[in-house]
N, C-alpha and C positions, 0 to 999 in steps of 0.2 A: 504494500500500500504506500502511496506517496504520503508523506507526513509533513505537517506544518505547525509551527508555533505561531499563533496569531494573537495580537493584543490590540485592543482599542484603548488608546491612552488620552486622557484629558490633561492638558498642561495647566498647573503643575502637578496634578494628582493622577494616579493610575485609577481608571474607572473599572476596568474589567480585564480578565485574562481568559482566553479560550484555547483549547487544544482541539484542532479539527482533523478529520480524516475524510478526504474527498478527492475527486479527480481534478479539481481546480479550486482556487481560493476565491470565493465569491463574497464580497463585502461591499457596503455602500461606499462609493468613491473609488479608491485604489484597489485594483484587482491584479493578481499575479498568476501566471500559468506557464509551465506546469509547476507543481509544488514540490517536486524532487527531481534530481538529475543524477544520471550515471554516465560517466565518460569511459569508453573503452580506451585501452592503452594506445591505440593507433589514432584516436581522436585528439585534435588540438583545441577544439572549442565546442561549446554547446550554447544554448540560449534560453532566456526567459522573455516572456512578453508581459509588459506592464500596461495596464489600460485604466482609463478614467471614465467611470460610469456616472459621475456626478455632473452637476451643471456649473461647477467652478473649477478654476485652475488648480492643479495639484503639483507640488514639488516633491520629489522623492530622492532618497539616497540609497545606493546599493553598495554593500561592503561584503567582503569574503574573509572568513576566518578559518584557520586550521582548527579542526575539532578533535579533541582527545578526551580521554576519561581517566580518572584516578579514583582513589578511595573516597574522595569527597564528591564525586559525580562528574558532570560535564565541564570541560574546560575549553575556552576559546582563546586563540592567540592570533595576531595579525598574520595573514597568509602571504607566503612567498610562492606557493605552488599554483594558485589560481588568481586571476584578476577579473574584475568586472569592467566592461566598457560599453557605454559611458557610465561612470559612477554617480553622476548627478543628472537628474531628468526633470523636465517641466512638461506636464501633460495638460493640454487644453481639454475641455469637455468633449468626450467621445473619442479622444486620441488614443493610439496605441504606440508603444515603443519597444523595439527589440533590444535587449541587453545581452551582449555576448559575454559568456563566461569562458575565459581563455586560459589554457594550461600554460604556465610560465616556466615550467621545468620538466625534466624527463619524468616519465611515468614511474610509479613506485615499483620496487622489487619485492616479490614474495607475497605481499598482502596488500589489500586495497587501502587507499588513503581516503580520509574522511574530512569533509569541510562543512561549514554552515554559511549560507548566504543570508545576510540580514537586509531586508528591504524596509526602509522607514519612510513614512510620509512625514514631510517637514511642515509643521503648522505655519500657516500664513494668515495674516489679518484679512478677513473678508468683509467687503462693504455690507454684506447681508447679515453679518454676525451681530446679534443683539445682546449677547452676554459676553463675559470675559472668559468663558470656558471654551477651549479649542480641543477638538478631537483629532487624533491621528492614528493611522493604522501602522502596525509593526508586524512583519512576517519573519520567520526563521525557517529556512528550507535546507534539508540535508542534500549533500552532494557526495557521491562516491566515485573515485577514480580507480579503475581496474588495473592490476599489476601486469607487467610485461610477461608474455609467454604462458599465461594461465587463462584457459577458456572460460571457466566459471569459478568464482569464489564461493565459499560456504562457511557458516559458523559451526563450531564444535563446542557445545555448552556442557558445563558441569554445574549441577545444582546442589546447594546445601541450604538448610534452614535451621534457625534456632528459635525455639518456643520461648517467648519472654515470660518473666515471672507472673505477670497478670493473667496468663493463660488466654488472653484475648488477641494477642498480636504475635506475629513472627517477624524475625529479620531474615529476609531471603537474600542469599548471596549467589550470584551467577557469574561464572568465569567463562570467557570465550577464548579457546585455544585455536580456533580456526583462522582462516585468512580472509574472511568476509564478515560483515556486520550481521547482527540478528535484530530484527524488529519484533517485539513481543506484544501480542494483543490477546487480552483475556487470559485468565488464569483460574484453574479450578483443581481441586484434589479429586482423584479417582479412588473411591473407597473400595473395601473388600467386596461389596455387592455390585461393583461396577457403576455405581451412581456418581454423579459429579456434585461436588460441594464448591460453590462459587467463592472465590477469594477476591478477584479483581475483574471488573468489566472494562472494556475499551483498551486504549493504548497504555501498556505498562511502561514501555520505554525501549531504547536501543542499547545494545552492547556491542561496542566496536571490537575489531580484532585485537587479541592480546590484552584485553581489558577485563576488569571485574566491576560489577555494579551491585549495589546493595539497596534493598527496599524494605521499609517497615510497613507491614500490611495487617489490617484487622482480619480476623478469621472467626468463624463460629467455633467456640472452644471444643465442645464435645464432639461435634462432627469432624473437626480437623484431626483430633487425636485418633479417632477411629480410622479416618482416611489415611493418615500418615503411615500406618502400619503397612499399607499397600505400597508405599514409596513411589507413587506415580502422580505427576502433574499433567494436566491437559492444557496446552497453550498453542496459540497460532504463531508460527515463526515464519516471517517473510511471506505471509499469505497462505501458508500450509498448516492445517491443524495437525498437531503431533502429540504424542505421549512421551513425557520425559521422566527418567529416573531421578529421584531426589533422595538425599541422605540427610539424616539428622547430624548436625555439627555439634559434637560433644567436646571440642577443644575449648580451652579457656582463652578468652580474648581480652 
């Protein structure tokens, strides 16, 4: 699934934050399509289309960041591998603009490289504006660059959980030893009777190659304990529903 982080921001305060899953980003005013990119090793560039569905001029900024993960979660750093051209855009009502995402260095070796494109609407004072509150759209889109000489990358996940003392939450720890990312949607325990006990609906998150991610999740206490004996989680990985083995982490952290 293409994935997108979308925020509608009021300056100076943040009004709301949404996590969307769709084939295109549809919002009042600034729109972005597609909402994820994958570049093959032989490709030097790809592109995004920004459009303005409002009746006012929109200014937007496009920035690209290297995306990595550590024990604290997602990390973004200025990118030297991909560039956006043009990085600053003015869109009249009804206009569209192609933004090229250009590979600025050789493709990665061994495993895919991960980036995030941030597309920010820049608030401008409108003659029609009657209040001091300005709204702006902000998008974060994943980009993956495939490595040289590998036809298809794939994740290899190892799952562990710790049941917290309150019995109502678990800490889920997932390591990806593969050469491609994993996008996790939905999570449930498969109990001994073969029934699913839901833990998390919708997008759980991404795990990049050679990275480990941690989530603290609420669970139905009695149902989870019974299900955990079976040692199976059901989760959709990169669009495919799978059953994953999970182990109880008994180590002291």
